[in-house]
N, C-alpha and C positions, 0 to 999 in steps of 0.2 A: 684657359679659363681662369678667372681670377678667383682667389680663395674667397674673400668677402665683397658683395656688393650690395648695396643698399640704394633703393630709388623711392625719394620721396618719404621717408620714414616719420612719422608723427607718432608721438604719444601724448595722450590726454588723461589727466586725473580729475575725477570728480570728487570734491571735498565739500560736503554739504550742497549748497547751493552754488558753489564757487566751481568753475574749470580752471584747471591749471594745465597750460600747455607747455608740458617739458620738451618736446620736441617738435620743431616745426618744418618739417620737410627736409630731411638729412638725405643728401646723396653722396655716399664715398664709394671707393674702390680700393681694396687692400689685395695686394699681390702677396702670393707665397714668398715668405724669407723676409719680408718688410720688417723695420723695426719703427712702431709708431707712438709717440706720446699724444694722449687727448689732455689738454688745458682748458681753462676757462674759470671765472670766478663762479662762488656758490650759486646754485641755481641756474647756471648755463645749460645744464642738460648732459653733462660728461658722465655722471653714474648712470643716468637713464640710458644713454647710448652704450655705456659699457654692460648694463643689465641685456639689453637688447641683442648685442653681439654676442653675449655670453648665454644666450636663450634661457636666461633667468626669468624672462618677461617676454610678452609678446607686443608687437606695435598696434596702436589703433586703427592706422592704414599705413599703406606702403608696401614696399616688397623689400625682403632680405633674403639673400641667396647665400649660402655657405656650402662650399664646394660644389657649386651648381644645384643644391637643393635648396626649394623655397622652405624657410623656416617661419615665415609669418603666419602660416597657417596651419601649423602642426599643433596636435593635441598635447595635453601634458605628458603622457608617457613617451611620446615621439621626441619631445624636448629633452627629457630626462636621458634618453638614449643618446643623443646627440651631445649632451653635456658630459656624458661618460666617455665617449669615444673621441670627441673632436676637440674638447676645450680643457686646457688646466688652468685653474684658479689660484691666484696667490694674493690673499686678502690680509689686509693692514694688521688684523687681529690674529692671524695665524690659524685659529679654529682647530687646534690640534687636541687631541684627546688626553687629557691630563695623565691618567693611569697605564696609558699604554707606551711601548718604547718606541723609539724614533722608526725602526724598522715596522713596527706593527701600524704606526700611523701612515706610513707611506705605502702599505700594502692595501689600505683601506679601499681605493678606486678599484682594485684588482679584485677584491673579495664581490663587490656589487657587479662586477664583469664577469663572475663565476670563474676565474682562471683557478687551476688546480694549485695546492698548498705549495709544492716543491718549486714550480714554477714562478708563483708569486714571489716567495722568498729571493730567489736568484734575481729575480727583475728588480724587486725594491732594494737588494744590497748594492747591485751595480748602479743604479741611480743615486743613491746614498754616497757612492764613492765619486759619482759624476760631480756631486757639489761638495766634496772634500770632507764627508762626515763618515767615511769606511769606519773610522775608529769609535763613532759613537752610536752604533747601531742598537745596543740595548739600553742605552740611556732614556730616561722619561725626560718630558719637557722641562720639569723644575730642576733637572740637572744639567741644563744646557743654558748658555749664554742666550740673549735676545738675538743676535745675529745667527747663532746656530739653529735657534727655534724656526727662524726665518727661513734657513736651508732646509730644514726638515719640510716645511711647508711647501717650498719651491721643489723639492724632490717628489713630493706627493703629487704636485700637479703635473710634472714631467712623467709620472711612471706609466701612464697610458699612452705615452708617445702621441700626444695631441696635435692636431694642425695649427692649433693658436693656442699662446701663453697669453693669459688677461692677468694683470697685476693692477689692483688698486692702492694707490697711496703705498708702494712696497717699501719705502722706507720711514714711514710716518711722516711727521711734519718737520724734522730736523735732519740735515744731510750731515751726519756723523760718521765717525769711522766705520761703525756697522754699515750703514748706508752706503759707503763708498765700496765696501766688501760685495755687498750684494749688487750693486749696479755693475762691477766688475765682472761679476759672476754671469748677469744679464748679457753683457757684452760677449762674453765667451758663448754663452749659448746662441745667441743670434749669429756668431761667426760659425756655428757647428750647422746652420741652417734653419734654426727655430724661427717662427713668425711670432713677433712680441708686440703686443699692445699694452701701453702703460698709462694709468690714467693718475696724474700728478698736478698739485699746486706750484711744484717746485722747478723753476728754470732750470737749475742745475742739474735735474734728474732727466727733464724734457731734452738737455742739451746730448744726453747719450743716442737718441734716436735719430734715424736718418730723416725722418719727417714729423711735424708737428701739426695737428689739427687743433685751431682755436676756436672754441665754441663760445656763443653768447646768444643768450634769449632764445635757446633752443635752435640755434641756426650754426651752421660752420662759417665763420666769420674770416678764416683765412685757414689756407694750407700751404704750408711752408716746407720745402724740402731743404735738407741741408747741402751746401755746396761738396761736390766730391773732392 
């Protein structure tokens, strides 16, 4: 069974009297353990596709199966449950709580999941070790570098052992030394068996992936697999 399967996904937004067709019949299959980049110019539909894959939105029509479950017709509570159990998000802006330590920020999804405090802390510490921040667990975001804050955000995304890790422009708009560190970490996570989907404008970032989906005008224009 594929991890993700979409069939003829469409998404239409109504803005006043205008209809915007963000996705126009996207059919893709993503297998467990794949590392995929989604690329395309502004307005191509890549962010809309990521929001649908991440259960942040529902399609106008079409089918979306995640782990064999039909997501397209779930209600808000069901979608929230799927997001918390199955999907880890890494946002460009980190979305960390400024007054909370790295440890508390990483624990947050486990609090929502109802995990007991001792188990929560053990799990959060282990994941911070995994992203090489074991010595920064008590630091607040303003006491960390940009790269370290990104790694806290990554640890928070991983703490629930999600089926899929979704990253939106994970290195910002410039491929810097911090970006190189983050992508090297993504590479290690992928080699450890994680399924990765990265939305990016940057060809350098897409180059880390095994497969790149190029979107244009709401459709998959090209689906390119990297030669082994």
